[in-house]
C-alpha positions in Angstrom: -14.2 110.8 -39.1 -10.9 110.3 -37.4 -12.5 111.1 -34.0 -15.0 108.4 -34.1 -12.4 105.7 -35.5 -10.2 106.6 -32.9 -12.4 106.2 -30.0 -13.0 102.9 -31.6 -9.4 102.0 -31.4 -9.3 102.9 -27.7 -11.5 99.8 -26.9 -9.3 97.5 -28.8 -5.8 99.1 -27.9 -4.3 98.8 -24.7 -1.4 98.0 -22.2 2.0 97.9 -22.6 3.5 94.8 -24.7 3.7 92.6 -27.6 5.0 90.1 -24.9 7.0 87.6 -26.4 10.5 87.7 -25.5 9.4 91.2 -23.3 9.3 93.2 -26.2 6.9 96.1 -25.4 5.5 99.1 -27.6 5.7 101.3 -24.7 1.9 102.1 -25.1 2.6 103.5 -28.7 -0.9 102.7 -30.0 -2.4 104.6 -27.1 -0.5 107.6 -27.6 -1.2 107.6 -31.4 -5.1 107.2 -30.6 -5.0 110.1 -28.4 -3.0 112.4 -30.6 -5.6 111.3 -33.4 -8.8 112.3 -31.3 -6.9 115.6 -30.2 -5.9 116.6 -33.7 -9.5 115.9 -35.0 -11.3 117.7 -32.3 -9.0 120.6 -32.3 -9.3 121.1 -36.0 -13.0 120.9 -36.0 -13.1 123.3 -33.0 -10.5 126.1 -34.4 -12.0 125.9 -38.0 -16.0 125.4 -37.4 -15.4 122.4 -40.1 -17.1 120.1 -37.8 -20.4 121.1 -39.0 -19.5 120.0 -42.4 -18.9 116.5 -41.5 -21.2 113.6 -41.9 -24.4 113.8 -39.9 -23.4 110.5 -38.4 -20.1 111.7 -37.2 -21.6 115.1 -35.8 -24.0 112.8 -33.8 -21.3 110.6 -32.7 -19.7 113.6 -31.3 -22.7 114.7 -29.3 -23.5 117.5 -31.5 -26.9 119.0 -32.1 -27.9 117.6 -35.2 -31.0 118.0 -37.6 -32.3 114.5 -37.4 -31.1 110.9 -36.4 -28.6 109.6 -38.5 -29.5 105.9 -39.8 -27.0 103.2 -40.3 -27.7 99.2 -40.0 -25.6 96.4 -38.5 -25.2 93.9 -41.2 -26.7 96.5 -43.8 -24.9 94.6 -46.7 -25.3 91.0 -47.7 -27.8 88.4 -48.6 -31.2 90.2 -48.3 -29.8 92.2 -51.2 -30.5 90.7 -54.7 -27.4 92.4 -56.4 -25.4 90.8 -53.5 -27.0 87.2 -54.0 -26.2 87.8 -57.9 -22.7 88.7 -57.3 -22.1 85.8 -55.1 -22.5 83.5 -58.3 -19.4 85.1 -59.8 -17.4 85.5 -56.5 -18.4 82.3 -54.6 -16.2 82.8 -51.3 -16.4 85.2 -48.8 -12.8 86.0 -49.0 -13.1 86.9 -52.7 -16.0 89.3 -51.8 -14.1 91.1 -49.1 -10.5 90.8 -50.2 -10.9 91.9 -53.9 -11.2 95.7 -53.6 -13.5 96.2 -56.5 -16.1 93.3 -55.2 -15.8 94.7 -51.7 -16.3 98.1 -52.9 -19.5 97.2 -54.6 -20.7 95.0 -51.8 -20.4 97.9 -49.6 -22.0 100.4 -51.8 -25.1 98.1 -52.4 -27.0 99.0 -49.3 -25.7 102.6 -49.4 -27.3 102.8 -52.9 -30.4 101.3 -52.1 -31.3 102.9 -48.6 -29.2 106.0 -48.7 -28.0 105.3 -45.1 -25.7 107.8 -43.3 -22.8 105.5 -43.1 -21.2 103.0 -45.6 -19.5 100.4 -44.0 -16.3 98.5 -45.2 -17.4 95.1 -46.4 -15.1 92.8 -44.5 -14.3 90.1 -42.1 -13.2 90.5 -38.2 -10.7 87.6 -39.3 -9.1 89.4 -42.2 -6.3 90.9 -40.2 -5.3 87.5 -38.5 -2.8 86.0 -41.1 -0.9 89.5 -40.7 -0.5 88.4 -37.0 0.7 84.8 -37.8 -2.6 82.7 -37.9 -3.7 82.0 -41.3 -6.9 80.6 -41.8 -9.6 79.2 -44.6 -13.1 79.7 -44.7 -15.4 76.8 -45.4 -18.8 78.0 -47.1 -20.8 75.6 -44.6 -18.5 75.3 -41.6 -17.1 78.8 -41.4 -13.6 79.6 -40.5 -11.1 77.0 -39.7 -7.5 77.3 -38.4 -4.7 75.5 -36.4 -5.9 76.1 -33.0 -3.5 77.9 -30.3 -3.1 75.6 -27.5 0.3 76.5 -25.7 3.1 79.0 -25.4 5.0 77.6 -28.2 1.9 78.4 -30.3 1.9 82.0 -29.1 5.7 82.3 -30.4 4.2 82.3 -34.0 2.2 85.5 -33.6 3.7 88.7 -34.6 2.9 92.4 -34.6 0.8 93.3 -37.8 2.1 95.2 -40.8 -1.2 96.4 -42.1 -0.1 97.6 -45.6 1.5 94.2 -46.0 -1.2 92.3 -44.8 -4.1 93.8 -46.0 -3.2 96.4 -49.1 -6.9 95.7 -50.4 -8.4 97.1 -47.3 -6.5 100.6 -47.9 -7.7 100.3 -51.5 -11.2 99.6 -50.9 -11.8 102.3 -48.1 -10.1 105.0 -50.4 -12.5 104.2 -53.4 -15.4 104.3 -50.8 -14.3 107.5 -49.4 -14.6 108.9 -53.0 -17.9 107.1 -53.9 -20.0 108.1 -51.3 -19.0 111.8 -51.0 -18.6 114.0 -48.0 -22.1 113.7 -46.6 -21.7 110.0 -45.6 -19.6 108.3 -43.0 -17.1 106.0 -44.3 -17.0 103.0 -41.2 -14.2 100.8 -40.9 -14.4 97.3 -39.5 -12.4 95.4 -36.9 -13.0 92.7 -34.3 -12.3 93.1 -30.6 -9.4 90.7 -29.2 -11.4 88.4 -27.3 -13.7 87.6 -30.2 -10.6 87.0 -32.3 -9.1 85.0 -29.5 -12.0 82.6 -29.5 -11.6 81.8 -33.1 -7.7 81.0 -32.7 -8.0 79.1 -29.5 -11.1 77.1 -30.7 -9.7 76.7 -34.2 -13.4 77.4 -35.2 -16.5 78.7 -34.6 -18.1 77.1 -31.6 -21.4 77.2 -29.5 -19.7 76.3 -26.1 -16.1 78.0 -26.2 -14.8 75.0 -24.1 -11.4 75.6 -25.1 -10.7 79.1 -24.4 -12.9 78.8 -21.2 -10.5 76.0 -20.2 -7.3 78.5 -21.2 -8.9 81.1 -18.8 -9.0 78.9 -15.7 -6.0 76.8 -16.5 -3.7 79.2 -18.4 -4.8 82.6 -17.7 -1.4 84.1 -18.2 -1.2 82.6 -22.0 -4.9 84.0 -22.7 -3.9 87.2 -21.4 -0.7 87.1 -23.5 -2.8 86.3 -26.7 -5.2 89.0 -26.1 -2.7 91.6 -25.3 -1.0 90.9 -28.8 -4.4 91.0 -30.6 -5.2 94.2 -28.8 -1.8 95.9 -30.3 -2.0 94.5 -33.6 -5.9 95.5 -33.8 -5.3 98.8 -32.7 -2.7 99.4 -35.5 -5.1 97.8 -37.9 -7.8 100.3 -36.9 -5.5 103.3 -37.2 -4.4 102.0 -40.6 -8.1 102.1 -41.6 -8.4 105.6 -40.3 -5.5 106.7 -42.5 -7.2 105.5 -45.5 -10.6 107.0 -45.3 -12.5 105.4 -42.6 
């Protein structure tokens, strides 16, 4: 399972810097990701254990598999009656995604109903943002709302994420899921890519036109690049944190 998740991290981890003040991470995330991939592939090759890995992981590796694995985007949620019933007790999305026992239950509902080959962590792409210095609220009708990031002074509020402090509930949820679904099912982590997160941070809310981030791209490209770089470093660490805890 490390192999697949680590490859995901390579898509969001990059570059050299957490850019404020010239402090760099020296490519640490990229190095750790490569090590995770090498370790997982080496272990599978040397022990023959890869054939015992979940079907979805073996297919992702390009191995010949006995059938096509099944997993669905948005497989948890409102189409399931149990989920709608649970929403009456836990009405906010953050309750459902940040209380471990609730997030576990929502994650398991489609797996129980459909026996998919992957069980995905029920979470939100914005979950790590408070850990990078960007707090938000979720209005059940309007969606996420936060103070928009407009200038270099706002950038100074960003910080590298410490996942165990920012999102301990994610680790707890993943560990329980790993035990619940058994070795034949892949536990899939969940992160958002830097640009998607940046749209919320710059716009301050969801948007159809994305005018503010477009203006920043043209008028302050270095500022936008710095925001994206900082997010890439932190989301890379956040993805590795999920790997370490069962994804």
